[in-house]
C-alpha positions in Angstrom: 0.0 0.0 0.0 2.7 2.5 1.0 4.8 1.4 -2.0 1.9 2.2 -4.4 1.4 5.7 -2.8 5.1 6.5 -3.2 5.2 5.3 -6.8 2.0 7.4 -7.5 3.7 10.4 -6.0 6.9 10.0 -8.0 5.0 9.4 -11.2 2.8 12.4 -10.5 5.8 14.6 -9.8 7.6 13.6 -13.0 4.5 14.2 -15.1 3.8 17.6 -13.5 7.4 18.8 -13.9 7.5 17.5 -17.5 4.2 19.3 -18.3 5.4 22.6 -16.8 8.7 22.4 -18.7 6.9 21.6 -22.0 4.4 24.4 -21.5 7.2 26.9 -20.7 9.3 26.0 -23.7 6.5 25.9 -26.3 3.4 27.7 -25.2 4.1 30.3 -22.5 4.4 33.8 -24.0 7.8 35.2 -23.8 8.6 38.9 -23.9 11.5 40.0 -26.0 12.8 43.6 -26.2 14.8 44.6 -29.3 16.7 47.8 -29.6 15.8 48.5 -33.2 15.9 52.3 -33.0 19.7 52.3 -32.1 20.3 49.9 -35.0 18.5 52.2 -37.4 20.4 55.3 -36.1 23.7 53.4 -36.5 22.8 52.4 -40.1 21.8 56.0 -40.9 25.0 57.4 -39.6 27.1 54.9 -41.6 25.2 55.8 -44.7 25.5 59.5 -44.2 29.3 59.4 -43.7 29.6 57.1 -46.7 30.9 54.0 -45.0 28.1 52.0 -46.6 26.2 52.5 -49.9 22.5 52.3 -50.6 22.5 48.6 -51.4 24.5 47.8 -48.2 22.0 49.9 -46.2 19.1 47.9 -47.7 20.8 44.6 -47.1 21.6 45.6 -43.5 18.0 46.7 -42.9 16.7 43.3 -44.2 19.1 41.5 -41.9 18.0 43.6 -39.0 14.3 42.9 -39.7 15.2 39.2 -40.0 16.3 39.3 -36.4 12.8 40.5 -35.4 11.1 37.9 -37.6 13.2 35.0 -36.3 11.8 35.4 -32.8 9.6 32.5 -31.8 5.9 32.6 -32.5 5.1 32.7 -28.8 7.3 35.8 -28.3 5.9 39.3 -27.8 8.4 41.7 -29.3 8.7 45.1 -27.7 10.8 48.1 -28.6 13.8 48.4 -26.3 12.7 51.9 -25.2 9.6 50.4 -23.6 11.5 48.1 -21.3 12.4 49.5 -17.9 14.0 46.4 -16.6 15.4 43.2 -18.1 17.5 42.1 -21.1 17.2 44.0 -24.3 18.6 42.5 -27.5 20.9 44.9 -29.4 20.9 44.2 -33.1 24.2 44.2 -34.7 25.1 42.5 -37.9 28.1 40.9 -36.3 25.8 39.1 -33.8 23.3 38.3 -36.4 25.8 36.4 -38.5 27.2 34.4 -35.6 24.1 33.9 -33.4 21.0 34.7 -35.3 20.9 38.2 -33.9 20.2 37.4 -30.2 22.8 38.1 -27.7 
């Protein structure tokens, strides 16, 4: 009798922890803050001083937008300026090429 109760508790605990983990990974909404304004300002400055041409600017903007689009479907994407506390993803093309844009 006691053995059945212990086995039931262990199985119940494993199923509960597994369910919570799966929910957190796949369904729970995640909030992601991306600092897109600074990225745009940086690209604008590079274009104005002539370090990049118009085609490079377009390509960089496409890659920057790709960082936003690559966020998981259960992610709520906010502008970095809206976030008062927490981690904000800074978009840089160097990070995008190595890690998909997220730091």
